[in-house]
C-alpha positions, 0 to 999 in steps of 0.5 A: 196490327191487332191488339195482343188480345185480338179484340182490336184492329189498328189501321192507318187512314189516309196513308202517305198523306199529311192527314194520316192517322192511326185508328183502333177498330173493335172486332166481333167474333164468332162464338163457335169458331172465334173468327172475326165476323165484322166490326163494332162501333165507330173507329177511335183515333189513337194518334195523328201522324206527324208529317215529317220534313220529307213529306207524306205520312204514316205508311203500312209498317206497324209493329209493337215490341217490348219494352213497350215501343210502337214502331211505324213508318213514314213514306216517302220521307224514309222515316222510322217512327217510334212511340212510347206512350204519347212521346214520338221519336223519328229516325231518318233512315237516309242518314248514314248510318244506316243509309237505307235508300228511300223509302221504307214502306213495310217492315217486320221483326224476324222470328229467327234472327236476333239483333245483338244490340237489343235482343229483339228479333232483327228489324227487316224493312222493305222499300216502297219503290225498290225490291230490296229488303234490308236488315237494320241494326238497332241500339237502345237510345233510352226511354224505350227508343231504339236508334238505327245504326247499320243496314245489311242487304237481306235479299232482293225480291223479284218484284218492287213497289211493295206493301207490308210483309210478315212472317207466317205464324202457322202451317202449312207455310210456317216461317216463310215471309209473306209480302205484298206486291202493291202494283201487281195486286198480289201476295207472294211468299219467300222460303226461309231457312229457319236455322239461319233466318235467311232466304233460300236461293233458288239457284243453289237451294241453300240459304244465302244472305243478300240473295238476288234470286230468293225462292218466291211463290205467288200466294194470292192475286186479285187485289187490284193492279195499278199504281193507285190501288193494291194490297197495302196492310198485312197482318195475322190474327193472333187468335187463329192466324187468319190473314188480313189484307187491307187495300188502298183506294183506287180500283172500285172493285176493292175500294178501301177493303179489309180482306180476310183469308182463312185456311192457316192452322190455328188454335181455338177453344171449343166448348161443349154443353149438356143439360147439366154442365158445360165443359171445355173439350180436350180433344184434338181435331184435325181438319182439311180445307181450302183457303176461303176469303171474306171481304169485310167492307161495303164493297165486293172483292174477288181474290184467288188463293192457293189451297192450304191445309188447315189444322185446328187444335183445341187448347186444353184448359190446363195450359199453365203458360197461358198466364194472362188466361185469355185461352190462347198461348202467345209468345208475344204476350204470355212469354213476354210477361213471364220474361219481364216478371222474372227479370224484375220489370213491370209485367205488362208494359204500359203500352200494352195496356194503352192498346187495350181499351177494353181492359181485357189484360188482367192485372199484373198481380193476377198474372204474377201469381200465375207465373209464381205458381209455375216458376219451378216448372219453368226450369225446362233444362233441369239445371236447378235454376230458372233463367230467362237467358236459357229456359225462357229462350228455349220456351219461346223458340220451341213455341215459335217452331224453331230449334229449341236450343240454338247451335251457338249455345251447344257450341259453348257447352263442351261437356254437353250439360244442356239436355237434348231438344226432345227432353226440353220439348217434353218439359215444355209440352207438360206445361201446355199439353197440345 
């Protein structure tokens, strides 16, 4: 998992063991491409895993979600861990409800499906020894914690023995679900229907809840192929969408490595200089390349990947939605800050700041001033009122590549007072020209 600013990578050491721990590692980046080029300084321990009664330790799942909760998994104990500040809460998923089979390994939050009990993206978990993927409902339990309450079979993958999984954030495979087949040493992708958030069934070509035959494509292989070594952690760089895959110990060719896979479209900031001044370019550059792979470790690795088209878009300096002014518009930070400020909450959750050791996130006052300055323009549906339940939802969905106005909203609007998506999209683009 990366920090929100992309300056720190969080990794689990000694996974599945009683000595497991979460560490923070600072990354170095190219001044011209903004891509990660290596690590700086020693790793810093964030916290030790707390061995559950079922044994094992921290595993591959690691996600951060508002209002400031860090989610992680314990394998093989089938425990969903949550941490707010220094306080930990463990939830045994074997308990009925939710009755998830042993044991959770990786998980992610859907960008398409919403948990009605929390308003978060739906929590989706895979199993370390089974091909099943479940959607787990949550309910607020107080103090920033969320208790699991029910499970629904989302899909059955063609391969079991799984590592982590993540939704791909950018073209050419935007919105598809990538997962790690640990024993096979491979990465695979599942075609996802963005309207329903469900996997496409191979037989019917239609989205199907609980499909046992999802449309599956192998994306990459060569990460080791035995029970002792394989792809384990999986994360996309929040700055440029490069893919990072960590491998567990075992196979000498990929021992304890972090592998960087490039070729996904991404947003960068390009600066040009002359003898008298320095200015930020506002042009749009489209380039085509094949995916390239870099292994950041003391060992070597051979990895095969599919060809991918890369689109690089220069972020204009007038992007008003970049309220933390880090040069990158992100729904997981900028839009979260906007929604929290307009809802009367602390703009930046304390847990965000806890994961920001270099204090790169501006003060709440500075971010609030940026939000207040653009607040009238946030009324993207032009109904005269800025509302988090509509305007900010539309902004988040549009920036995530979803249909801007959910069909359920239009079903409840018989008089058609909500403008067409194209009109709302134009208003959002005006806030952040692309």
